[in-house]
C-alpha positions in Angstrom: 3.1 -25.1 -16.6 4.7 -24.0 -19.9 8.5 -23.7 -20.0 9.5 -20.1 -20.5 11.8 -19.3 -23.4 15.2 -17.7 -22.9 15.6 -14.3 -24.5 17.8 -13.7 -27.5 20.3 -10.8 -27.2 20.0 -8.3 -30.1 23.8 -8.5 -30.7 23.2 -12.2 -31.8 20.9 -11.2 -34.6 22.3 -11.0 -38.1 22.7 -7.6 -39.8 19.3 -7.2 -41.5 17.3 -8.5 -38.5 19.3 -6.4 -36.1 18.5 -3.3 -38.3 14.8 -4.2 -38.3 14.8 -4.7 -34.6 16.4 -1.3 -34.0 14.0 0.3 -36.5 11.0 -0.8 -34.4 12.5 0.9 -31.3 13.2 4.0 -33.4 9.7 4.2 -34.7 8.2 3.8 -31.3 10.3 6.6 -29.9 9.5 8.9 -32.8 5.8 8.7 -32.3 4.3 12.1 -31.3 3.0 12.6 -27.8 -0.8 12.9 -27.4 -0.1 15.8 -25.0 1.2 18.0 -27.7 -0.3 16.7 -31.0 -3.7 15.9 -32.5 -5.2 12.6 -31.4 -5.7 11.4 -35.0 -2.0 12.1 -35.9 -0.8 10.2 -32.9 -3.2 7.3 -33.6 -1.9 7.2 -37.2 1.6 7.0 -35.9 0.6 4.1 -33.8 -1.1 2.3 -36.7 2.2 2.5 -38.6 4.1 1.0 -35.6 1.5 -1.7 -35.2 1.8 -2.7 -38.9 5.6 -2.7 -38.7 5.6 -4.9 -35.6 3.0 -7.4 -36.7 4.4 -7.8 -40.2 8.0 -8.1 -39.0 7.4 -10.5 -36.1 5.0 -12.6 -38.2 7.8 -13.0 -40.7 10.6 -13.3 -38.1 9.1 -14.7 -34.9 12.5 -14.6 -33.1 12.1 -10.8 -32.9 9.5 -11.4 -30.3 12.1 -13.3 -28.3 14.8 -10.7 -28.6 15.9 -8.1 -26.0 17.7 -4.8 -26.5 20.9 -4.9 -24.5 21.5 -1.1 -24.7 17.9 -0.5 -23.8 17.9 -2.2 -20.4 17.1 -5.6 -21.9 13.7 -4.4 -23.2 11.8 -6.7 -25.5 9.3 -5.5 -28.1 6.6 -6.3 -25.5 8.2 -4.1 -22.9 8.7 -1.4 -25.4 5.0 -1.4 -26.4 3.7 -1.6 -22.8 6.0 1.3 -21.7 5.7 3.5 -24.7 2.0 3.4 -25.4 -0.6 4.5 -22.8 -3.8 4.0 -24.8 -6.1 1.1 -25.5 -5.1 1.4 -29.1 -2.0 -0.5 -28.3 -3.8 -3.5 -26.7 -4.0 -5.4 -30.0 -0.2 -5.0 -30.4 0.4 -6.1 -26.8 -1.8 -9.1 -27.2 -0.2 -10.0 -30.5 3.3 -9.9 -28.9 2.2 -12.0 -25.9 0.7 -14.6 -28.2 3.9 -14.7 -30.2 6.0 -15.1 -27.0 4.1 -15.2 -23.6 7.5 -15.8 -21.9 8.3 -12.1 -22.4 5.7 -11.2 -19.8 8.2 -12.3 -17.1 11.4 -11.1 -18.6 12.7 -8.4 -16.3 14.1 -5.0 -17.2 17.7 -4.5 -16.2 17.0 -1.4 -14.1 14.0 -1.7 -11.8 13.7 -5.5 -12.1 10.0 -5.4 -13.1 8.7 -7.3 -16.1 5.8 -6.5 -18.5 3.2 -8.4 -16.4 3.7 -5.8 -13.7 3.6 -2.9 -16.1 0.3 -4.2 -17.4 -1.1 -4.7 -13.9 -0.1 -1.2 -12.7 -1.3 0.6 -15.8 -4.6 2.4 -15.8 -5.3 1.4 -19.4 -3.4 -1.8 -19.8 -4.7 -3.5 -16.6 -7.9 -4.5 -18.5 -5.7 -7.2 -20.2 -5.1 -9.0 -16.9 -8.2 -11.2 -16.9 -7.3 -12.4 -20.5 -3.7 -13.1 -19.4 -4.9 -14.9 -16.3 -7.3 -17.1 -18.3 -5.0 -17.7 -21.3 -1.6 -18.0 -19.6 -2.1 -18.8 -15.9 1.3 -20.4 -15.8 2.8 -16.9 -16.1 1.2 -15.9 -12.8 2.2 -19.2 -11.2 5.8 -18.8 -12.3 8.5 -18.3 -9.7 9.3 -14.8 -11.1 5.8 -13.7 -10.2 6.0 -14.9 -6.6 6.5 -12.2 -3.9 10.1 -11.6 -2.8 11.4 -14.7 -4.4 14.7 -12.9 -5.1 14.4 -10.6 -2.0 13.7 -7.6 -4.4 10.5 -6.4 -2.7 8.4 -7.2 -5.8 4.9 -8.6 -5.0 2.8 -10.9 -7.1 1.1 -9.1 -10.0 -2.2 -9.7 -8.3 -1.2 -7.3 -5.6 -0.3 -4.6 -8.2 -3.6 -5.0 -9.8 -5.5 -4.8 -6.5 -3.6 -1.7 -5.5 -4.4 -0.1 -8.9 -8.1 -0.8 -8.2 -7.9 0.6 -4.6 -6.3 3.8 -6.0 -9.1 4.3 -8.6 -7.2 3.2 -11.7 -8.7 -0.2 -12.3 -12.4 -0.9 -12.7 -14.3 -3.2 -10.4 -15.4 -5.2 -13.5 -11.7 -5.9 -14.4 -10.8 -7.0 -11.0 -13.9 -9.2 -10.7 -13.2 -10.8 -14.0 -9.6 -11.4 -13.0 -10.5 -13.2 -9.8 -13.2 -15.3 -11.6 -10.5 -16.8 -13.8 -7.7 -16.7 -11.3 -9.2 -17.3 -7.8 -5.9 -18.3 -6.2 -5.0 -14.6 -6.5 -7.3 -14.0 -3.5 -4.7 -15.6 -1.3 -1.6 -13.7 -2.5 0.0 -11.4 0.1 1.7 -8.1 -0.3 5.3 -7.9 0.8 5.0 -5.0 3.3 2.1 -5.6 5.6 1.4 -9.2 4.5 -2.1 -8.2 3.5 -4.5 -10.2 1.3 -6.4 -8.5 -1.6 -9.5 -8.3 0.6 -7.7 -6.1 3.1 -5.8 -4.1 0.5 -9.0 -2.9 -1.2 -9.8 -1.2 2.1 -6.5 0.8 2.3 -6.3 2.8 -1.0 -7.4 6.3 -2.0 -10.8 5.1 -3.4 -13.8 3.9 -1.4 -14.4 0.2 -1.8 -17.9 -1.0 -2.9 -19.6 -3.0 -0.2 -21.2 -5.3 -2.7 -17.8 -6.0 -4.3 -16.2 -6.5 -1.0 -18.9 -9.1 -0.1 -18.4 -10.8 -3.5 -14.7 -11.1 -2.9 -15.2 -12.4 0.6 -17.6 -15.1 -0.5 -15.2 -16.3 -3.3 -12.9 -17.5 -0.5 -14.3 -17.1 3.0 -10.9 -17.9 4.6 -9.7 -14.4 3.4 -12.4 -12.7 5.5 -11.1 -14.5 8.7 -7.5 -13.5 7.9 -5.4 -11.5 10.4 -2.4 -9.5 9.2 0.6 -11.1 10.8 2.8 -8.1 11.8 0.3 -5.7 13.3 -2.4 -8.3 14.1 -5.1 -6.3 12.3 -8.1 -8.4 11.4 -10.4 -7.5 8.5 -12.7 -5.6 10.8 -9.8 -3.4 11.9 -9.2 -2.5 8.3 -13.0 -2.0 7.6 -13.2 0.4 10.6 -10.2 2.4 9.3 -12.0 2.5 5.9 -15.1 3.7 7.7 -13.1 6.4 9.5 -11.8 7.6 6.1 -15.1 7.8 4.2 -17.9 7.9 6.9 -20.5 6.6 4.4 -23.3 4.1 4.6 -21.5 2.0 2.1 -18.4 1.8 4.3 -20.6 1.0 7.3 -22.2 -1.8 5.3 -18.8 -3.5 5.0 -18.4 -3.3 8.8 -21.8 -4.8 9.5 -21.2 -7.6 7.0 -17.9 -8.5 8.7 -19.6 -8.4 12.2 -22.3 -10.7 10.9 -19.8 -13.2 9.5 -17.0 -12.9 12.0 -18.4 -11.6 15.4 -15.2 -12.8 17.1 -13.3 -10.0 15.4 -15.0 -7.5 17.6 -12.9 -8.6 20.6 -9.6 -9.1 18.9 -6.9 -6.6 19.6 -3.9 -5.6 17.5 -0.3 -5.5 18.8 -1.2 -2.4 20.8 -4.4 -4.1 22.2 -6.6 -1.8 20.1 -9.9 -3.5 19.2 -11.9 -2.4 16.1 -14.1 0.0 18.1 -11.0 2.0 19.1 -10.4 2.9 15.5 -13.6 4.9 15.2 -14.4 5.9 18.8 -13.0 9.4 18.3 -15.4 10.2 15.5 -18.8 9.8 17.1 -20.2 12.8 15.2 -21.0 11.0 11.9 -24.1 9.0 11.3 -22.5 6.0 9.5 -19.9 5.7 12.2 -22.5 6.1 15.0 -24.4 3.1 13.8 -21.3 0.9 13.8 -20.2 2.2 17.2 -23.6 1.4 18.7 -23.5 -2.1 17.3 -19.9 -2.8 18.4 -20.8 -1.6 21.9 -24.0 -3.6 22.0 -22.1 -6.8 20.9 -19.2 -6.2 23.3 -20.3 -3.9 26.2 -17.1 -4.7 28.1 -15.2 -2.6 25.6 -16.6 0.5 27.3 -14.0 0.0 30.0 -11.0 -0.2 27.6 -8.5 2.4 26.5 -7.5 3.6 23.0 -3.8 3.6 22.5 -3.0 4.6 18.9 -1.3 6.8 16.3 0.1 9.7 18.2 -3.0 10.6 20.2 -3.0 10.6 24.0 -4.5 7.4 25.5 -8.3 7.7 25.7 -10.8 5.8 27.8 -13.9 4.9 25.9 -15.9 5.6 29.1 -14.8 9.3 28.8 -16.4 9.8 25.4 -19.7 11.8 25.8 -21.6 10.0 23.0 -20.8 6.6 24.5 -21.6 7.8 28.0 -25.1 8.6 26.7 -25.6 5.3 24.8 -24.0 2.8 27.2 -26.8 2.8 30.0 -29.5 2.5 27.3 -27.8 -0.5 25.7 -27.3 -2.0 29.2 -31.1 -1.8 29.8 -31.7 -3.3 26.3 -29.4 -6.2 27.2 -31.3 -6.9 30.4 -34.6 -6.7 28.7 -33.5 -9.1 25.9 -32.1 -11.6 28.5 -35.4 -11.6 30.5 -37.5 -12.0 27.4 -35.4 -14.8 26.2 -35.7 -16.5 29.6 -39.5 -16.2 29.6 -39.7 -17.5 26.0 -37.7 -20.5 27.0 -39.5 -21.1 30.4 -43.2 -20.6 29.3 -43.4 -23.6 26.9 -41.6 -25.9 29.4 -44.0 -24.8 32.2 -47.0 -25.5 30.0 -45.7 -28.9 29.1 -45.0 -29.8 32.7 -48.5 -28.7 34.0 -50.3 -30.6 31.2 -48.4 -33.7 32.2 -49.4 -33.3 35.9 -53.1 -33.3 35.2 -53.7 -31.0 38.1 -56.3 -28.3 37.3 -54.9 -25.9 40.0 -51.4 -26.2 38.6 -52.7 -25.8 35.1 -54.5 -22.6 36.1 -51.3 -21.2 37.6 -49.5 -22.0 34.3 -52.2 -20.2 32.3 -51.8 -17.1 34.5 -48.0 -17.2 34.1 -48.4 -17.6 30.3 -50.7 -14.6 30.1 -48.4 -12.5 32.3 -45.3 -13.6 30.2 -47.0 -12.6 27.0 -48.0 -9.2 28.4 -44.5 -8.6 29.8 -42.9 -9.6 26.5 -45.1 -7.2 24.6 -44.3 -4.3 27.0 -40.6 -5.0 26.8 -40.7 -5.1 23.0 -42.4 -1.7 23.1 -39.7 -0.5 25.5 -37.0 -1.8 23.1 -38.6 0.2 20.3 -38.5 3.3 22.6 -34.8 2.5 23.3 -34.1 2.4 19.5 -35.8 5.8 19.1 -33.8 7.2 22.0 -30.6 6.1 20.5 -31.6 7.7 17.2 -32.2 11.0 19.0 -28.8 10.8 20.8 -27.1 10.2 17.4 -28.8 13.2 15.9 -27.8 15.4 18.9 -24.1 14.4 18.4 -23.9 14.9 14.6 -21.1 17.4 13.9 -20.2 17.5 17.6 -16.4 17.2 18.0 -15.5 14.3 20.4 -11.9 15.5 20.6 -10.5 17.8 23.3 -8.5 20.9 22.2 -5.3 19.0 23.2 -6.2 16.1 21.0 -7.2 18.3 18.2 -3.7 19.6 18.1 -2.7 16.1 16.8 -5.3 16.3 14.0 -3.8 18.7 11.6 -5.1 17.1 8.4 -8.3 15.6 7.0 -9.5 12.2 8.1 -8.9 10.6 4.6 -5.3 11.6 4.6 -5.0 10.7 8.2 -6.3 7.2 7.7 -4.2 6.5 4.7 -1.1 7.9 6.4 -1.8 5.8 9.5 -2.0 2.6 7.6 1.1 3.4 5.6 3.1 4.4 8.7 2.1 1.4 10.7 2.9 -1.1 7.9 6.2 0.6 7.2 7.2 0.6 10.8 6.6 -3.1 11.0 9.4 -3.7 8.4 
């Protein structure tokens, strides 16, 4: 790890250098706002600033190591990151980082954040994070970038970048490139809910791509099996809440992927004993949710006799939900059929081997008859399973747009599901503090 440099106070500069340092701040603050002026005029202002900064710092490198005491200990890097909101400024930012990467972790005197956080949070500047992670990984490993190392509630910059993505202000490509060069970021936790990036991308204001979720999970499979410590939500809990929010095939694909890889999560309860099916059981009127509900009930039929206890709603027995009342007996029949077919497929070869060994023609004949019957039964049961699948599809279509909530429960549902899901996650995590 590189040793960070200590900042120089502007008061310690000699007269001419201090004047030059002050001038760069003045020029930055005199630049016209793009909100009120022509784009080309603003860009020309920036070009003048860029030329002043690069020429001055190239001639006097110590200016890149100086902080402005009367401006909350801002460095030129802080000034450029905060003042300029466009990709035009990236070459200036990169230049200043190259001249003094230590400035990335120098904190402002007010909010305690440093430029690395400003860059990670910014909808334009965050595209620089993969380059920083690849070129200066020691910055991200430094103690000043570790969550809560001073008890100030600041997370690792990775968490800021992931939250920027989950709120729609960072591209999937940027985050993917970041984790490719800095894979250890996948194991950073946020300071509120102790969530990993894989869970955080399911909690923002933008739907997460199922393909990207799978890519992240396969970069470090341990993150898929992680359970948040305070509320005991596993990744499937978060995915079901994500599905509740968006009700899309893409969101359902995430749930199915987790079930494939971590079937044990289906039965795991949170601190209130809610298992993942409880998170979506009240919304049986949406096709994407219906498919996941059917699978969860198929994999864990005992959940039918459990009770939802969550988020201001009255307790609700799953067995009282009409959609599940229709589906459960059919799934029970399917389970019995599959068990019988599996038993026959296991028994028939063993019986054939045993009769062949006996050499008794009568016994061999009985075995042949059993094998014919077993084959016929299996074909009939497979046909019945196909009918069951069709029946479930019909039930699902019948319940589309049907409201599973009673009038009493609907009184609790005064806003859209997207807002509800986001507010639920936020409240639960905050209450755990």
